[in-house]
N, C-alpha and C positions, 0 to 999 in steps of 0.2 A: 483440453485444458480447463474447460468450464467446470467450476465447482459450485459453491453456494451462490444462489441468485442474490443480487443486490437490487433493492427496489426503491422507488419513490414512496413518500408517505401516502400519497393518494392510492398507489397500487396496493399497499398493505391494507389500507382501509377497504378497498374493493374486495379483496380476498376475504376479509373478516365479514363484510356485509353479505357476501355470497354464502359464507358458512352459516350465518345466522338465518338467512332466508331458507336454507335447507334443513333447519331444525336444530342447529348447534346452539348451545346455551351460553349467553354472555356471562352469566354467573359462574358456570362451570369453567369457562375460559379464565375468569379472574381467579378462581380458586386454584386452578392449575398453575397460572402464572405466579401467584403468591407462594405456592409450594416450591416452585423452581427457584424463586428468588431466595426464599428461606434456606434452601439447600446450599446455594452458592455462598450465602453469608455464613452458614454453619461450617462449611468447608474452610472458610478463611480463619475462623476461630478454632476449629478442631473440637474443642470442648467448651461448655459454658464457663465464663469467667465473671469477675466482678465488674468488668467493663460494661458500658451501656451501649445499646443500639438505639441511635436517635433516628426516628422517622420524621422526615419533613414532608408534610401532607398538603397538597393543593386542593383545588376544587374537583378535578377530574378523576377519571378511573385509574390513573397512575397512583393516586392516593389510596384508592381502594385496594390495588395490588399491594401497596405498602402495609395497609392494615391486615390483610390476610397473612402476609409474611410475618408481621409482628405477632399475630395470634399464635402462629405455629412456633415461632421462636420462644415465646413465653412458655408454651407447653413443654418445650425442651429444656427449660431452666435458665434461659437468658433474661437479662434485665433489658426491658424495652420501654422507651419513652417516646410518645408521639407528640410532636409540635405541629399543630394545624394552623394555617395562616388565616383561615376563614371559618365562620361559624359552621358547625357540621350540617345544619339545615340548608346551607347554601351549596353543599357539595352534591355531586351526582347521586341519584337515588341508590345506585349499587354501592357507591362509596359510603353512603350513610348507613346502609345495612351492614357493611363490613366493619364500620366504626363501632357499632353496637356490639358486634361479636367480639371485637378486640377488647372493649371495655369490660364485657362480661367475663372474659378470660383473665381479667386482672390487670389489663394494660392501663398505664397512666397516660392521660391526655391533657395537654395544655394548649389553650387557644392563645397563640402568640400575639402580643400587642406591643412587645418591646423586644430588644435583641435577645436571641436564644443563648443559653449557656451550654457549652460543649466541654465535657471533661474527657476522661479516657474512654475509648471505644471506637465506634465507626458511625458514619452517617449514611442513611438510606434515603436517597433523593427521589421523592415522588411529587415534586412541586408542579411540574409542567410536562405535558406529553409531547408527542411528535406533531400534534396539530398546531403547536405554537409557531408563529412566524414573525412576531414583532420584536420589540425590545423589552427586556425585563426592566421595570421601573418601580420607583417608590419603595415601599416596605419589602416587596418581593426581591428587588435588587439588593437591598440591605441584607436580607437573610442569606442570599446566595453568597454575598461578599463575606459574611461572617463564617459561613460553612467553609469557604475556600481558605480563609485565614486560620481556621481551627487547626490545621495540619493533621486532622484525622483522615483516615482513608474514607473516601466517599464512593458508595456504590450507587450508580444511577439506574433507575428503573426505566428501561427501554431507550432513554436518551438523556444526556445531561441537560438539566433545565436551563433554558435560555439559548440553546443551540438550535439552529434551523436544520431540520432533518432532510431537507431537499438540497440546500445550497452549502451547508457547512458554515454559514455566516453567524457571527455573534454581533448583534447590533449594539448591545451595551455591556452586559456581563453574563457569564454562563458558568455553571458548575464545572470545575476541573475534576473529573472523576478518576479515581484509582482503577475502577472497573465499571464498564457499562454492561448491564444485564439486559440485552436486547431481546424483545419478544418476537418470535417467529423468524423473520428474515432481517438481515442488516439493512439499514437505510443509507442511501447514497451520500447524504450529508456527513456521515461519519468520516468519509475519506476525502472530503473536499475542503479547501481553504482552512479555516481554524478548527474544523471538526476533529482532525487527527490529534491535535494538541489537547482536546477536551475529553475524548472518550476513554482514554486509558486502555486497559486490557479489555478486549471484547469477548463476552461470554454469551452464548446463545441459550435462551430459555425456551423450552418447548412447552407451549401452553395448550397443546392438544388438538391443534388444527389438523384435520385429516390430510394425509400426504397428497391426495388428489388435488386439493386446492393449491398447495405449494407448487405442484407440477404444472398447474395452470397459470402460474405467475408470468407476467410480462416484465422481465427484469430490464433495468437500464444498463447493468453490467453484471459480471460474475467475479467472484473471488477465484484465484487460481487454485486448481485442485492439486493437492500434493500427490494423490494417487495417480492422477493423469500425467503430472510432471514426471513421476517415476517411470511411467510407461513410455514416455517420450525420450528418455535417456537412451542415446544410441547404444546398441548392443555391440560388443567387441567379439568378433569371430576369432577363433584360435589361429586361423591361417592368414589373418589380416596383415597387410604390409603398410608402410608409412603413407603411401599415396592414397590408399583406401581409407586411412584414418583422417584424411583431409589435409589438403595443401592450401595454405592461406598466404596471400600476398598482402603486405602492409606498405602503404604509402604514408609515411609519418616522420615527424621529427624536423628540427631545424636547430641552428646554433642556439645553445642555452636551453633547448627544449627536448633534449635527447631522452630524458626520463619518461616522458609521456609515450614515446615510441617504444621504449624497452618494456614498460609495464604492460602496454597493450599486447605486445608480442609474447611476453612470458605468460600472460593470462591465457592466450590462445593455446599454448602448449599444455598448460595445466588443465584446460577444459577438454583435452583429448585429441586435439589436432596433431597430425603426424609431422608436418613440416610448416615452418613459418619463414618467409623470406622478407626481410625489411629492405625496401628501397629508400635511401636517405640522401639528403643533399650532400654534395662533396665537401662542403665547408664543415660538416658535422663529424668528419672522420675521427678526429682526435678525441672526441667525446665518447666514442664507442669502444674504447680500449678495455673497459670493464664489463662489456656486454656479456650476457650468458653465453657459454660455449654452444648451446643448442640453437642459438639464433644465427641464421644465415643472413649475412649483411652484404649489401651491394650498393655502391654509390652511383648516383646519377645526377645530371646537371639541370634537371627540371625542364629541359627543352626537348631532349631526344628520348622518347618513351619506348623505343624499339625493344629494348631488353624486357621491359615490363610486359609487353604483349607477347613476347616469345614465351615467357614463363606463364602467362595467363592461359596458354593452351593446355597446360597440365594442372593448373590450380583449380580449386573448387569454390573459393570465396575471396573477397577483397575487403580490406578495411582501409579507410582513408580519413585523414584529418588530425589525429592526435599530435599536437605540437608542431604542425606544419608551418605555422606563422601566417601573418596576414598581409604578406607582400603581394604586389600585383603578379609577380612571376609565379609564386606558389599557387595563387588562385587560378591563373591561366592554365598551369600544368594540371591541376586537379580537375578543372572543367573539361579539358581535352580528354583525360582518361575516362571520366564519367560518361562522356558522350559516346565513347567507343567501346567500352567494356561490356561484355555479356555476362560477367560473373555476378552472382548474388553479392551484394555490397552493403557494408555497414558504414554510415557516415556519422562522424562525431566531431566535436570541438570546432577546429577552424574550417572544416568542410561544411559545417552548418552555418558558419559565418558567411562563407561564399554564397550559400543558398539564400541566406537572408538578404544579401546584397543584390543577388540576381535571381529573382523568384521564378524565372522561366528556365533556369539552368536544366540541362538534360540530365535525367537520372536513369540508371539501369532498370531493366524490367522488374527485377527483384531487388528492392531497396528497403533498408531498415534504417530509420533515422533515430537518433538517441539524444534529443535535446532536453535540457532542463527548462524550467518555466520561462526564464528570461530569454533563452535562445528561441523558444517556440513563440514567444510574444513578438520577437523581431521577425521571425519567418512569416507569421500570420498578419502582422500589423494589427493585432486584435488580441484580447485576453484568451489564453489557452483553455477555454471551457471544454466540457465534453462535446458539446454540439459543434464548436469550431474545429476541434481536433478531428472529429469524425468526418466532418465535411471536407477537410483538407486531405485526409487519407483517401476518401472516395474520389476526389478530384485528381489527385496525383497518383493514385493506385500504389501507395506505399504503406509499409507498416511503421508505426510510430511508437517508440518507447519514451513516454513523457516521464523523465526522471523526477522524483520528488519523494515526499513522505506522505502517503505511499506512492510508489511508481504505478502508472496506469499505461496499459498497452492498447493501442488502437490498430484496427485492421479494417480494410475497406468493406469486407463482406460479413463481419461478425460483430457481436457486442463486445465492448471493451473488457479487458481482464485487469483486475486489481491485484497487486502483490501486497498482502497485508503483513509484510515482514520487513526486517531491516533494523537498523539501530541509528539513533541520531549521531553517533560518533562517525558514521560513514560520510558525514558532510565535511569532507576534507579533500584537499587537492589530489587528483590522480585516480580516485575511485571510478570516475566515469571512463577513464582510459582502460581500466581493468575490465569494466563491463563490456566495452567495445570488443576487446579481445575474446571474451567468453562468447559473445553473440556470433562473432565471425567463425569461431571454432565449430559451433553447432550448425551454422549454415554450411560449412565445409563438410560436415559429416552427414549432410543430406536432409536435415530437418527443413520443413517449410518455414517461412519467416515468422508466422504467429507462434508456432511451437518452439522455434529457436528463441524467440523473444521471451515467451512464457517460462521456459525451462531455464534459460540463461539468467534472466532477471531474478527468478526465484532462488537459484543457487547463489548468486551474487549477494542477495539479501541475507540468505542463511549463513553465508560465510561471514558477513558483517556481524550477525548475532553471536556467532561462535567467537569471533575476534573480541567482541565486547565482554564476553564471559571471561576470556583469558587476559585481556589487556585493559579492561574497563572502557567505557565510552569515551573517556578523555584521551586514552592512549592509542586509539586506532590510527594507523597510517595505511595508505593505499596498498602497499605491498603485503600487509597482513591479510588482505582479502585473497591475494594469490596464494599465500601460505596456507590458509585455512580452506581453500576451495576443495581440495581432495576430501577433507573431513566433512564438508557440506554434502558432497556427492555421496559419501559413505552413509551419512545420516539419512539422505533421501532414499537410498537403496534399502535401508533397514527400518 
């Protein structure tokens, strides 16, 4: 599942220093970066227009990248205006050199000492690089605020100014980018805390670092690989029967919460499982009259789990928690099942609540947890940082799908996987129940928990993107993800 490595700021600097030590040229890298940035901006415009490309230039080499891009865009017929916040002689030596080339090419430069003027066009942000870790203050903060208020698309060079590239924190204010043109490898801060709200679309710019240095990177995480997700998709043999397709048991639902149970079960079938059997509380029977025909339903009294374990002999996976309720009776029933089952199991919703209340609760050998950030905070009694989540996975020997924007997958023996997909419209009731069903389906079809989590979460996010295209982000409901799941699978296959 490992795709593009995601690194810390220090690791990216280490790779660059190693490249320079072996004879690579920092000027050549800047020229390559500027060319890549210019190409991305040109692609946005398609052809030169009367609009202006506004360069925001700081002291560092990010500003030099901006000057190089500006020079190239001038040569292609674009109107480019550079606002520099500091006297050019205070900028990095390489940036000074590129500023002279920009001016020689006919570029107009203004040393900003009052608020900048932005009319039609776009903004290219080269104010602060990835080394910045404090708070943007004073005139710098004012310029960032003006850029954000301009409503022009902002293209950030390597990182939105004001964003911490390691933590994703914004201590005062940061650029809200339309697109971040990151150089080399993506930085972990893009995907943490406020980072995801500031980076916009992420576009990689190749500045010419030899592949051997990239391969030597020590990443903190990986983006999920679409190609490897495709390879993980279970193959369907022509002679397959329904039990080979995967038999899933669901322990879910309670009075007034039947929808959570039905959505998780239907998602299981749509993700390829051959059979789903729902064990539901007897009091919920009247609420299941409209349940899908394909769903096998069986009432139980939450005290005698004999039938559950009879079916467990044939089943391949278990999902538990959606809509179960938080009564003592439901919690006791769930704990008893989890202590005895040998099935690969997905825990969600109320099952995670039971775990937060009883942190030593027994879990099956193969367990996949699916908390959102608040649920994980309650389980950990600490912030769900990368370090804390990894430590928990290693201690408990579980796989963890930390739901969020973006979702991050943790496994005891590998680096985390980041799913850089999805849509904000997916933040609606029931989408987690749908994900639980998808994950259970892939466990039942024989995938190991990390691959099941990577593939299932990727397809869930892709279905959300497709739903947003069809329904808009405002109109997405959880069952849309079930509806568009086959289309997401088809998109992955092709």
